[in-house]
All heavy atoms as an XYZ file, in Angstrom:
937
protein
N      80.156     38.127     61.102
C      80.110     37.010     60.196
C      78.800     37.105     59.426
O      77.727     37.054     60.001
C      80.180     35.700     60.996
C      79.779     34.518     60.169
S      79.586     33.017     61.152
C      81.312     32.663     61.396
N      78.900     37.282     58.100
C      77.684     37.393     57.276
C      77.040     36.027     57.132
O      77.731     35.018     56.893
C      78.057     37.991     55.911
C      78.612     39.382     56.066
C      76.846     38.032     54.985
C      79.151     39.999     54.828
N      75.730     35.972     57.292
C      74.968     34.745     57.134
C      73.814     34.999     56.185
O      73.410     36.135     55.943
C      74.447     34.214     58.489
C      75.587     33.810     59.391
C      73.570     35.230     59.205
N      73.259     33.930     55.644
C      72.121     34.045     54.755
C      71.539     32.687     54.484
O      71.924     31.685     55.109
N      70.598     32.641     53.563
C      69.886     31.411     53.240
C      69.895     31.238     51.725
O      69.213     31.944     50.993
C      68.450     31.509     53.772
C      67.636     30.263     53.504
O      68.072     29.338     52.839
N      66.418     30.261     54.019
N      70.672     30.244     51.243
C      70.774     30.031     49.797
C      69.678     29.102     49.280
O      69.532     28.923     48.089
C      72.146     29.467     49.433
C      72.443     28.082     49.992
C      73.832     27.637     49.606
C      74.137     26.300     50.228
N      75.490     25.865     49.926
N      68.881     28.541     50.168
C      67.818     27.645     49.787
C      66.709     28.387     49.017
O      66.481     29.577     49.236
C      67.218     26.973     51.019
O      66.131     26.160     50.673
N      66.048     27.660     48.150
C      64.909     28.267     47.425
C      63.597     27.998     48.131
O      62.545     28.482     47.721
C      64.845     27.764     45.951
C      66.049     28.240     45.169
C      64.717     26.262     45.899
N      63.643     27.171     49.178
C      62.444     26.866     49.942
C      62.806     26.764     51.417
O      63.811     26.212     51.791
C      61.774     25.556     49.441
C      62.648     24.357     49.723
C      60.398     25.380     50.042
N      61.988     27.360     52.259
C      62.171     27.243     53.712
C      63.113     28.250     54.319
O      64.216     28.448     53.837
N      62.661     28.904     55.358
C      63.481     29.854     56.072
C      64.401     29.150     57.073
O      64.266     27.959     57.333
C      62.591     30.867     56.795
O      61.750     30.194     57.714
N      65.334     29.933     57.646
C      66.293     29.413     58.608
C      66.113     30.149     59.940
O      65.998     31.381     59.950
C      67.738     29.585     58.113
C      68.003     28.628     56.949
C      68.736     29.357     59.242
C      69.363     28.783     56.313
N      66.070     29.374     61.011
C      66.073     29.946     62.366
C      67.341     29.521     63.058
O      67.623     28.351     63.203
C      64.854     29.428     63.156
C      63.548     29.905     62.592
O      63.395     31.128     62.419
O      62.655     29.078     62.368
N      68.127     30.499     63.489
C      69.346     30.213     64.239
C      68.958     30.047     65.712
O      68.353     30.931     66.288
C      70.394     31.329     64.090
C      70.828     31.426     62.613
C      71.611     31.049     64.976
C      71.784     32.567     62.310
N      69.280     28.889     66.268
C      68.887     28.559     67.613
C      69.954     28.907     68.651
O      69.634     29.293     69.778
C      68.561     27.053     67.746
C      67.473     26.668     66.816
O      66.481     27.350     66.645
N      67.665     25.530     66.152
N      71.221     28.684     68.281
C      72.289     28.839     69.271
C      73.604     29.092     68.536
O      73.858     28.561     67.464
C      72.398     27.592     70.121
C      73.346     27.656     71.240
C      73.309     26.400     72.130
O      72.981     25.300     71.642
O      73.614     26.554     73.319
N      74.434     29.931     69.153
C      75.784     30.162     68.674
C      76.739     29.875     69.830
O      76.571     30.381     70.927
C      75.953     31.614     68.189
C      77.411     31.893     67.795
C      75.016     31.915     67.016
N      77.742     29.043     69.548
C      78.747     28.677     70.539
C      80.126     29.022     69.992
O      80.334     29.112     68.778
C      78.671     27.179     70.848
C      77.308     26.652     71.312
C      77.308     25.144     71.343
C      76.962     27.239     72.666
N      81.076     29.206     70.885
C      82.440     29.486     70.461
C      83.394     28.454     71.043
O      83.081     27.808     72.051
C      82.874     30.923     70.868
C      82.786     31.121     72.373
C      82.058     31.951     70.112
C      83.376     32.447     72.881
N      84.517     28.312     70.387
C      85.606     27.434     70.801
C      85.083     26.031     71.096
O      84.488     25.434     70.230
C      86.390     28.086     71.943
C      86.914     29.459     71.528
O      87.138     29.695     70.361
N      87.124     30.336     72.466
N      85.232     25.527     72.265
C      84.808     24.146     72.559
C      83.417     24.092     73.177
O      83.211     23.407     74.180
C      85.841     23.479     73.473
C      87.161     23.247     72.780
O      87.153     22.863     71.604
O      88.212     23.449     73.418
N      82.492     24.821     72.598
C      81.117     24.776     73.074
C      80.725     25.796     74.129
O      79.699     25.687     74.756
N      81.564     26.808     74.286
C      81.266     27.861     75.272
C      80.206     28.824     74.709
O      80.169     29.119     73.511
C      82.522     28.640     75.619
N      79.361     29.317     75.588
C      78.372     30.301     75.217
C      79.078     31.680     75.256
O      79.633     32.046     76.278
C      77.174     30.286     76.187
C      76.184     31.407     75.888
C      76.485     28.938     76.151
N      79.055     32.421     74.139
C      79.716     33.724     74.149
C      78.968     34.728     75.021
O      77.769     34.580     75.260
C      79.696     34.155     72.681
C      78.604     33.339     72.065
C      78.484     32.085     72.838
N      79.702     35.727     75.489
C      79.081     36.741     76.347
C      77.991     37.524     75.641
O      76.988     37.892     76.218
C      80.164     37.702     76.862
C      81.136     37.040     77.797
C      82.305     37.960     78.154
O      82.344     39.128     77.718
O      83.191     37.496     78.900
N      78.225     37.791     74.354
C      77.258     38.580     73.580
C      77.071     37.950     72.205
O      78.058     37.689     71.518
C      77.748     40.015     73.435
C      77.833     40.762     74.760
C      78.602     42.082     74.636
N      79.975     41.966     74.117
C      81.035     41.551     74.828
N      80.890     41.195     76.077
N      82.218     41.487     74.277
N      75.830     37.808     71.814
C      75.482     37.353     70.453
C      74.244     38.096     69.999
O      73.244     38.115     70.691
C      75.175     35.822     70.386
C      74.776     35.439     68.988
C      76.340     34.999     70.856
N      74.332     38.703     68.851
C      73.193     39.391     68.224
C      73.268     39.088     66.725
O      74.303     38.718     66.190
C      73.262     40.905     68.438
C      73.117     41.337     69.889
C      71.690     41.277     70.340
C      71.575     41.846     71.769
N      70.223     41.811     72.261
N      72.158     39.326     66.067
C      72.142     39.241     64.615
C      71.782     40.628     64.099
O      70.844     41.268     64.568
C      71.186     38.142     64.096
C      71.378     37.955     62.583
C      69.764     38.375     64.485
C      70.798     36.657     62.038
N      72.621     41.118     63.180
C      72.340     42.401     62.567
C      71.461     42.177     61.341
O      71.683     41.236     60.565
C      73.644     43.075     62.085
C      74.501     43.607     63.174
C      75.678     44.396     62.595
O      75.494     45.383     61.912
N      76.888     43.925     62.910
N      70.496     43.054     61.176
C      69.649     43.028     60.005
C      69.871     44.381     59.307
O      69.697     45.423     59.919
C      68.149     42.862     60.357
C      67.301     42.824     59.112
C      67.928     41.592     61.189
N      70.320     44.310     58.050
C      70.684     45.528     57.374
C      70.260     45.435     55.891
O      69.547     44.509     55.504
C      72.188     45.761     57.467
O      72.552     47.025     56.985
N      70.680     46.411     55.135
C      70.434     46.379     53.693
C      71.797     46.271     52.985
O      72.804     46.662     53.558
C      69.724     47.665     53.246
O      70.608     48.775     53.407
N      71.808     45.765     51.767
C      73.071     45.679     51.052
C      73.762     47.046     50.919
O      74.974     47.135     50.981
C      72.699     45.107     49.684
C      71.459     44.319     49.956
C      70.720     45.107     51.002
N      72.984     48.098     50.749
C      73.571     49.439     50.584
C      74.200     49.949     51.882
O      75.230     50.582     51.859
C      72.481     50.409     50.120
N      73.590     49.638     53.019
C      74.083     50.143     54.302
C      75.256     49.310     54.833
O      76.204     49.809     55.403
C      72.954     50.164     55.327
C      73.348     50.796     56.642
C      72.150     50.908     57.542
C      72.485     51.696     58.770
N      71.319     51.901     59.606
N      75.151     47.992     54.696
C      76.198     47.109     55.212
C      76.072     46.891     56.699
O      75.016     47.090     57.294
N      77.191     46.482     57.319
C      77.223     46.143     58.719
C      78.254     46.944     59.478
O      79.176     47.510     58.882
C      77.549     44.667     58.911
C      76.605     43.744     58.193
C      76.955     43.128     57.019
C      75.309     43.528     58.704
C      76.073     42.289     56.352
C      74.432     42.711     58.053
C      74.795     42.090     56.871
N      78.148     46.944     60.786
C      79.161     47.543     61.627
C      79.842     46.426     62.405
O      79.174     45.476     62.829
C      78.542     48.604     62.584
C      79.654     49.333     63.333
C      77.521     47.993     63.512
C      79.196     50.563     64.087
N      81.147     46.491     62.556
C      81.901     45.492     63.321
C      82.055     46.055     64.726
O      82.697     47.075     64.929
C      83.273     45.229     62.686
C      84.046     44.248     63.550
C      83.074     44.679     61.262
N      81.449     45.376     65.682
C      81.476     45.840     67.061
C      81.132     44.683     67.984
O      80.582     43.688     67.561
C      80.467     46.991     67.292
O      80.619     47.486     68.620
C      79.032     46.516     67.073
N      81.474     44.807     69.250
C      80.988     43.853     70.239
C      80.185     44.599     71.306
O      79.879     44.054     72.356
C      82.111     43.001     70.836
C      83.135     43.828     71.597
O      83.040     45.075     71.571
O      84.000     43.227     72.245
N      79.886     45.858     71.047
C      79.042     46.640     71.956
C      77.804     47.046     71.189
O      77.886     47.448     70.042
C      79.812     47.868     72.428
C      81.003     47.506     73.305
C      81.826     48.699     73.624
N      82.546     49.023     72.389
C      83.222     50.114     72.195
N      83.257     51.032     73.117
N      83.881     50.349     71.095
N      76.662     46.976     71.824
C      75.409     47.230     71.116
C      74.713     48.493     71.604
O      73.607     48.756     71.194
C      74.478     46.037     71.281
C      75.138     44.729     70.930
C      75.346     43.766     71.898
C      75.552     44.476     69.645
C      75.973     42.574     71.578
C      76.192     43.274     69.320
C      76.374     42.330     70.306
N      75.361     49.245     72.474
C      74.672     50.373     73.065
C      75.375     51.708     72.833
O      74.992     52.719     73.360
C      74.475     50.167     74.564
C      75.798     49.911     75.278
O      76.840     49.792     74.613
O      75.771     49.772     76.519
N      76.429     51.698     72.042
C      77.158     52.923     71.753
C      76.400     53.775     70.745
O      75.575     53.269     69.978
C      78.569     52.585     71.226
C      79.402     51.799     72.182
C      79.781     52.544     73.439
O      80.108     53.735     73.342
O      79.728     51.930     74.525
N      76.691     55.050     70.679
C      76.000     55.967     69.782
C      76.087     55.512     68.343
O      75.098     55.475     67.616
C      76.601     57.369     69.918
O      76.515     57.794     71.283
C      75.884     58.379     69.054
N      77.272     55.169     67.889
C      77.472     54.737     66.517
C      76.631     53.501     66.157
O      76.078     53.385     65.076
C      78.962     54.434     66.341
C      79.385     54.178     64.916
C      80.908     54.048     64.857
O      81.590     55.073     64.784
O      81.371     52.898     64.887
N      76.523     52.576     67.111
C      75.808     51.336     66.881
C      74.287     51.519     66.838
O      73.577     50.683     66.325
C      76.178     50.301     67.935
C      77.551     49.697     67.764
C      78.676     50.579     68.306
O      78.430     51.712     68.713
O      79.828     50.103     68.301
N      73.799     52.603     67.394
C      72.331     52.837     67.428
C      71.744     52.992     66.028
O      70.545     52.857     65.855
C      72.006     54.025     68.282
C      72.296     53.762     69.758
C      71.569     54.721     70.655
C      72.002     54.493     72.102
N      71.418     53.396     72.748
N      72.560     53.279     65.032
C      72.102     53.405     63.655
C      71.939     52.039     62.987
O      71.539     51.982     61.835
C      73.046     54.282     62.844
C      73.030     55.721     63.283
O      72.003     56.168     63.820
O      74.048     56.395     63.095
N      72.271     50.975     63.674
C      72.186     49.631     63.126
C      71.188     48.806     63.929
O      70.935     49.080     65.086
C      73.569     48.960     63.129
C      74.511     49.624     62.154
C      75.199     50.788     62.508
C      74.685     49.142     60.878
C      76.041     51.442     61.605
C      75.525     49.762     59.959
C      76.174     50.908     60.351
O      77.000     51.542     59.448
N      70.642     47.771     63.298
C      69.614     46.943     63.928
C      70.247     45.647     64.465
O      70.626     44.774     63.694
C      68.538     46.614     62.890
O      67.593     45.757     63.444
N      70.353     45.558     65.780
C      70.845     44.365     66.444
C      69.656     43.671     67.100
O      68.927     44.279     67.877
C      71.858     44.718     67.540
C      73.151     45.273     67.010
C      73.335     46.641     66.885
C      74.168     44.416     66.628
C      74.527     47.149     66.411
C      75.354     44.950     66.140
C      75.535     46.305     66.030
N      69.450     42.397     66.827
C      68.329     41.646     67.359
C      68.815     40.369     68.009
O      69.871     39.826     67.659
C      67.331     41.356     66.255
C      66.767     42.598     65.585
C      65.578     42.274     64.755
C      64.974     43.528     64.164
N      64.173     44.279     65.072
N      68.010     39.872     68.947
C      68.293     38.569     69.538
C      68.040     37.511     68.479
O      67.226     37.681     67.565
C      67.374     38.308     70.741
C      67.724     39.213     71.918
O      68.910     39.576     72.082
O      66.794     39.572     72.689
N      68.717     36.361     68.608
C      68.611     35.292     67.610
C      67.160     34.848     67.412
O      66.740     34.631     66.277
C      69.462     34.091     68.020
C      70.970     34.333     68.067
C      71.671     33.036     68.504
C      71.522     34.805     66.773
N      66.402     34.758     68.495
C      65.020     34.269     68.379
C      64.063     35.292     67.758
O      62.904     34.978     67.483
C      64.489     33.803     69.728
C      64.407     34.935     70.746
O      64.785     36.080     70.490
N      63.933     34.592     71.923
N      64.513     36.498     67.448
C      63.693     37.513     66.837
C      63.801     37.528     65.315
O      63.051     38.230     64.647
C      64.106     38.911     67.344
C      63.844     39.165     68.786
C      64.249     40.579     69.170
O      63.394     41.474     69.051
O      65.426     40.759     69.564
N      64.735     36.755     64.775
C      64.999     36.838     63.309
C      64.844     35.463     62.663
O      65.404     34.478     63.132
C      66.418     37.384     63.057
C      66.728     37.402     61.571
C      66.570     38.768     63.648
N      64.110     35.441     61.569
C      64.032     34.297     60.693
C      64.641     34.711     59.382
O      64.256     35.767     58.822
C      62.564     33.866     60.503
O      62.054     33.410     61.766
C      62.435     32.727     59.501
N      65.567     33.931     58.880
C      66.286     34.309     57.653
C      65.560     33.702     56.446
O      65.515     32.482     56.315
C      67.757     33.841     57.716
C      68.432     34.450     58.957
C      68.507     34.237     56.439
C      69.838     33.936     59.212
N      65.005     34.523     55.594
C      64.216     34.023     54.463
C      65.087     33.469     53.334
O      66.294     33.694     53.318
C      63.420     35.247     54.004
C      64.244     36.423     54.420
C      64.974     35.983     55.673
N      64.459     32.802     52.406
C      65.158     32.242     51.243
C      65.765     33.363     50.387
O      65.338     34.514     50.441
C      64.190     31.425     50.367
O      63.146     32.304     49.903
C      63.581     30.268     51.115
N      66.767     32.991     49.615
C      67.364     33.917     48.659
C      68.176     35.034     49.260
O      68.347     36.087     48.671
N      68.689     34.820     50.500
C      69.437     35.885     51.147
C      70.915     35.502     51.375
O      71.576     36.096     52.235
C      68.791     36.231     52.525
O      68.700     35.048     53.313
C      67.436     36.839     52.328
N      71.411     34.568     50.605
C      72.825     34.246     50.727
C      73.654     35.449     50.294
O      73.217     36.227     49.436
C      73.179     33.013     49.889
O      73.204     33.363     48.503
N      74.839     35.606     50.867
C      75.685     36.721     50.442
C      75.972     36.711     48.925
O      75.967     37.763     48.286
C      76.985     36.515     51.248
C      76.551     35.747     52.444
C      75.434     34.862     51.979
N      76.121     35.517     48.365
C      76.422     35.400     46.933
C      75.211     35.871     46.097
O      75.405     36.579     45.105
C      76.770     33.954     46.562
C      78.005     33.429     47.240
C      77.773     32.886     48.641
O      76.686     32.963     49.200
N      78.822     32.332     49.229
N      74.025     35.473     46.501
C      72.821     35.865     45.746
C      72.600     37.369     45.801
O      72.258     38.006     44.800
C      71.591     35.135     46.297
N      72.827     37.953     46.961
C      72.633     39.394     47.089
C      73.719     40.171     46.339
O      73.427     41.220     45.770
C      72.583     39.792     48.568
C      71.285     39.355     49.278
C      71.404     39.595     50.769
C      70.085     40.093     48.710
N      74.939     39.670     46.333
C      76.014     40.325     45.567
C      75.699     40.285     44.077
O      75.848     41.297     43.369
C      77.378     39.651     45.846
O      77.683     39.803     47.230
C      78.474     40.282     45.025
N      75.231     39.142     43.602
C      74.864     39.027     42.178
C      73.717     39.994     41.832
O      73.760     40.659     40.797
C      74.464     37.592     41.866
N      72.740     40.099     42.728
C      71.628     41.000     42.516
C      72.104     42.443     42.536
O      71.673     43.260     41.700
C      70.596     40.761     43.638
C      69.237     41.293     43.362
C      68.264     40.846     44.427
C      66.906     41.381     44.158
N      65.928     40.995     45.175
N      73.027     42.751     43.426
C      73.577     44.101     43.519
C      74.385     44.449     42.249
O      74.270     45.557     41.730
C      74.458     44.208     44.742
C      74.851     45.631     45.093
C      75.516     45.729     46.475
O      76.111     44.728     46.927
O      75.415     46.799     47.057
N      75.154     43.497     41.750
C      75.945     43.719     40.535
C      75.083     43.974     39.308
O      75.493     44.648     38.363
C      76.889     42.548     40.274
C      78.014     42.482     41.287
O      78.325     43.450     41.957
N      78.612     41.315     41.420
N      73.873     43.442     39.322
C      72.941     43.651     38.218
C      72.070     44.892     38.435
O      71.228     45.198     37.597
C      72.012     42.423     38.063
C      72.742     41.183     37.622
C      71.806     39.999     37.540
C      72.554     38.742     37.176
N      71.686     37.566     37.204
N      72.286     45.582     39.559
C      71.498     46.785     39.848
C      70.058     46.513     40.214
O      69.201     47.348     40.047
N      69.786     45.325     40.785
C      68.414     44.932     41.068
C      68.107     44.863     42.563
O      67.083     44.324     42.962
C      68.118     43.581     40.416
C      68.229     43.663     38.892
C      67.663     42.448     38.247
C      67.799     42.618     36.733
N      66.631     42.160     36.037
N      68.968     45.410     43.397
C      68.734     45.412     44.826
C      67.675     46.493     45.126
O      67.704     47.567     44.578
C      70.036     45.722     45.613
C      69.754     45.929     47.071
C      71.020     44.605     45.420
N      66.718     46.137     46.001
C      65.684     47.073     46.391
C      65.725     47.298     47.900
O      66.466     46.627     48.620
C      64.286     46.511     46.018
O      64.014     45.377     46.846
C      64.218     46.115     44.556
N      64.902     48.221     48.364
C      64.821     48.500     49.806
C      64.255     47.305     50.566
O      64.428     47.231     51.795
C      63.953     49.747     50.063
C      64.614     51.024     49.594
O      65.856     51.013     49.419
O      63.896     52.016     49.360
N      63.594     46.401     49.896
C      63.039     45.221     50.542
C      64.091     44.143     50.806
O      63.820     43.216     51.582
C      61.885     44.640     49.685
N      65.239     44.255     50.173
C      66.287     43.238     50.401
C      66.975     43.481     51.719
O      67.273     44.610     52.113
C      67.332     43.327     49.259
C      66.767     42.831     47.945
O      66.207     41.696     47.944
O      66.908     43.541     46.939
N      67.219     42.371     52.441
C      67.902     42.433     53.724
C      69.131     41.531     53.730
O      69.147     40.495     53.081
C      66.964     42.009     54.870
C      65.873     42.978     55.106
N      64.617     42.825     54.569
C      65.855     44.126     55.817
C      63.884     43.845     54.953
N      64.585     44.645     55.700
N      70.124     41.949     54.489
C      71.307     41.139     54.717
C      71.415     40.870     56.202
O      70.890     41.630     57.031
C      72.583     41.840     54.203
O      72.666     43.101     54.820
C      72.549     42.002     52.698
N      72.104     39.790     56.549
C      72.176     39.342     57.947
C      73.613     39.054     58.317
O      74.391     38.534     57.519
C      71.320     38.091     58.131
C      69.876     38.295     57.707
C      69.486     38.116     56.393
C      68.930     38.709     58.626
C      68.182     38.343     55.987
C      67.630     38.936     58.239
C      67.261     38.739     56.918
O      65.960     38.985     56.542
N      73.972     39.386     59.567
C      75.308     39.089     60.058
C      75.261     38.784     61.552
O      74.533     39.457     62.306
C      76.249     40.260     59.814
N      75.997     37.800     61.970
C      76.150     37.512     63.400
C      77.211     38.420     63.988
O      78.268     38.596     63.395
C      76.554     36.048     63.615
C      75.493     35.006     63.367
C      76.092     33.613     63.478
C      74.337     35.165     64.333
N      76.919     38.993     65.132
C      77.865     39.791     65.865
C      78.094     39.078     67.202
O      77.164     38.853     67.967
C      77.328     41.221     66.107
O      77.074     41.799     64.823
C      78.315     42.065     66.855
N      79.350     38.675     67.430
C      79.684     37.843     68.592
C      80.807     38.537     69.364
O      81.786     38.975     68.777
C      80.147     36.457     68.106
C      79.092     35.797     67.229
C      80.510     35.564     69.317
C      79.597     34.623     66.419
N      80.648     38.591     70.683
C      81.669     39.182     71.550
C      81.957     38.332     72.746
O      81.041     37.744     73.332
N      83.220     38.254     73.098
C      83.607     37.489     74.289
C      84.988     37.966     74.705
O      85.750     38.482     73.896
C      83.635     35.996     73.974
C      83.529     35.164     75.233
O      84.611     34.877     75.830
O      82.416     34.813     75.634
N      85.327     37.756     75.972
C      86.649     38.123     76.472
C      87.747     37.235     75.927
O      88.867     37.650     75.717
C      86.659     38.083     77.990
C      85.910     39.229     78.625
C      85.943     39.139     80.113
C      85.052     40.236     80.699
N      84.452     39.849     81.938
N      87.428     35.945     75.731
C      88.433     35.027     75.212
C      88.541     35.146     73.683
O      87.614     35.559     73.025
C      88.120     33.582     75.627
C      86.829     33.030     75.041
C      86.615     31.589     75.460
O      87.491     30.765     75.240
N      85.460     31.284     76.014
N      89.687     34.764     73.157
C      89.878     34.756     71.734
C      88.951     33.713     71.119
O      88.859     32.587     71.590
C      91.350     34.389     71.406
O      92.192     35.385     71.993
C      91.588     34.354     69.918
N      88.258     34.104     70.062
C      87.337     33.192     69.400
C      88.093     32.466     68.285
O      88.523     33.069     67.311
C      86.115     33.959     68.855
C      85.356     34.604     70.026
C      85.196     33.009     68.061
C      84.212     35.509     69.623
N      88.245     31.143     68.457
C      88.970     30.327     67.505
C      88.037     29.540     66.592
O      88.411     29.122     65.506
C      89.927     29.391     68.235
C      91.016     30.177     68.963
C      91.973     29.277     69.719
O      91.740     28.048     69.789
O      92.962     29.814     70.261
N      86.802     29.316     67.060
C      85.806     28.635     66.233
C      84.417     29.094     66.638
O      84.205     29.495     67.784
C      85.932     27.108     66.316
O      85.558     26.679     67.628
N      83.511     29.021     65.688
C      82.111     29.392     65.929
C      81.254     28.253     65.457
O      81.401     27.765     64.329
C      81.759     30.688     65.148
C      82.647     31.846     65.597
C      80.269     31.017     65.330
C      82.584     33.027     64.673
N      80.366     27.793     66.317
C      79.401     26.756     65.955
C      78.011     27.379     65.929
O      77.599     28.026     66.905
C      79.440     25.584     66.966
O      80.751     25.019     66.956
C      78.417     24.514     66.630
N      77.323     27.189     64.815
C      75.975     27.719     64.668
C      75.022     26.526     64.571
O      75.181     25.640     63.727
C      75.858     28.576     63.379
C      76.877     29.721     63.412
C      74.436     29.096     63.199
C      77.023     30.431     62.109
N      74.049     26.512     65.466
C      72.989     25.491     65.449
C      71.726     26.168     64.917
O      71.312     27.219     65.420
C      72.752     24.928     66.840
C      73.949     24.181     67.382
C      73.670     23.594     68.724
C      74.861     22.829     69.269
N      74.587     22.189     70.567
N      71.134     25.554     63.859
C      69.977     26.178     63.238
C      68.990     25.131     62.741
O      69.330     23.947     62.604
C      70.425     27.089     62.101
C      71.098     26.376     60.940
C      70.364     26.057     59.799
C      72.453     26.056     60.947
C      70.984     25.394     58.726
C      73.055     25.433     59.905
C      72.320     25.090     58.779
O      72.911     24.455     57.730
N      67.771     25.570     62.434
C      66.738     24.710     61.856
C      66.389     25.202     60.473
O      66.270     26.405     60.233
C      65.463     24.726     62.712
C      65.597     23.947     63.964
O      66.417     23.051     64.065
N      64.779     24.249     64.959
N      66.242     24.231     59.558
C      65.780     24.522     58.202
C      64.834     23.404     57.798
O      65.194     22.234     57.891
C      66.972     24.601     57.234
C      66.569     24.849     55.824
N      66.702     23.904     54.852
C      66.020     25.938     55.227
C      66.285     24.388     53.707
N      65.860     25.646     53.909
N      63.633     23.753     57.426
C      62.590     22.786     57.050
C      62.357     21.757     58.181
O      62.126     20.568     57.938
C      62.944     22.067     55.769
C      63.045     22.956     54.518
C      63.557     22.163     53.319
C      61.692     23.590     54.209
N      62.414     22.222     59.422
C      62.167     21.364     60.576
C      63.295     20.420     60.934
O      63.155     19.589     61.829
N      64.400     20.526     60.274
C      65.555     19.661     60.535
C      66.646     20.484     61.208
O      66.970     21.586     60.761
C      66.099     19.026     59.245
C      64.992     18.182     58.561
C      67.338     18.175     59.524
C      65.340     17.740     57.155
N      67.217     19.920     62.283
C      68.299     20.614     62.984
C      69.621     20.402     62.259
O      69.922     19.315     61.774
C      68.430     20.066     64.401
O      67.282     20.349     65.132
N      70.409     21.476     62.180
C      71.725     21.452     61.558
C      72.730     22.099     62.467
O      72.391     22.908     63.315
C      71.703     22.212     60.224
C      70.739     21.673     59.228
N      71.048     20.668     58.356
C      69.469     22.030     58.940
C      70.013     20.408     57.595
N      69.031     21.215     57.925
N      73.999     21.771     62.222
C      75.088     22.391     62.995
C      76.268     22.592     62.054
O      76.624     21.669     61.309
C      75.462     21.508     64.181
C      76.640     22.025     64.999
C      76.862     21.178     66.234
C      77.763     20.041     65.950
N      78.209     19.311     67.167
N      76.846     23.771     62.092
C      78.035     24.040     61.290
C      79.059     24.704     62.193
O      78.721     25.531     63.017
C      77.739     24.922     60.048
C      78.959     25.101     59.191
C      77.129     26.243     60.466
C      78.676     25.740     57.861
N      80.331     24.283     62.069
C      81.408     24.870     62.839
C      82.402     25.490     61.861
O      82.839     24.845     60.905
C      82.101     23.824     63.739
O      81.113     23.301     64.642
C      83.227     24.469     64.543
N      82.784     26.720     62.175
C      83.695     27.480     61.306
C      84.887     27.887     62.127
O      84.762     28.429     63.212
C      82.988     28.749     60.766
C      81.745     28.309     59.983
C      83.906     29.570     59.911
C      80.655     29.333     59.997
N      86.103     27.636     61.609
C      87.332     28.028     62.249
C      87.629     29.489     61.923
O      87.446     29.937     60.796
C      88.473     27.160     61.819
O      89.685     27.636     62.367
N      88.081     30.214     62.925
C      88.480     31.613     62.677
C      89.997     31.766     62.704
O      90.496     32.860     62.544
C      87.886     32.526     63.790
O      88.409     32.133     65.059
C      86.367     32.476     63.811
N      90.670     30.639     62.848
C      92.122     30.650     62.862
C      92.611     30.665     61.419
O      92.230     29.830     60.607
C      92.706     29.432     63.594
C      92.239     29.454     65.054
C      94.212     29.418     63.512
C      92.592     28.207     65.817
N      93.481     31.589     61.111
C      94.027     31.708     59.760
C      94.970     30.539     59.485
O      95.902     30.276     60.260
C      94.746     33.044     59.609
C      95.246     33.283     58.202
C      95.881     34.647     58.123
C      96.371     34.874     56.699
N      96.991     36.189     56.566
N      94.732     29.881     58.397
C      95.602     28.774     57.980
C      96.789     29.356     57.259
O      96.649     30.185     56.378
C      94.827     27.785     57.080
C      95.749     26.671     56.626
C      93.615     27.249     57.788
N      97.960     28.879     57.626
C      99.183     29.410     56.979
C      99.816     28.406     56.080
O      99.793     27.284     56.250
C     100.142     29.891     58.050
C      99.565     31.024     58.833
C     100.620     31.624     59.795
O     101.795     31.475     59.606
N     100.141     32.314     60.805
């Protein structure tokens, strides 16, 4: 799940990620990458293929301003992406089917919570 910060002021710290009805997933990491490299979809962090990607614990990453997926896509379309640009994605793994993801985070000292359904609406 790609994440970012669309705010023009203040970074974001993700404190906790929960699945379904508040369960703690077995594995949660945040990938830090570049727009050119992209992300890998996996729930294992120790395989050979995954070693080429940066997986970090949630408390190791602060998401800076101007890193929303939309802002980076616009920058990429204009040919203005640099090596200093970073993209972020949550990698979540669990034995049970993940039907919803709740992200608890802080922005400007205020706690926020967002829940996203992963069930396809028909």
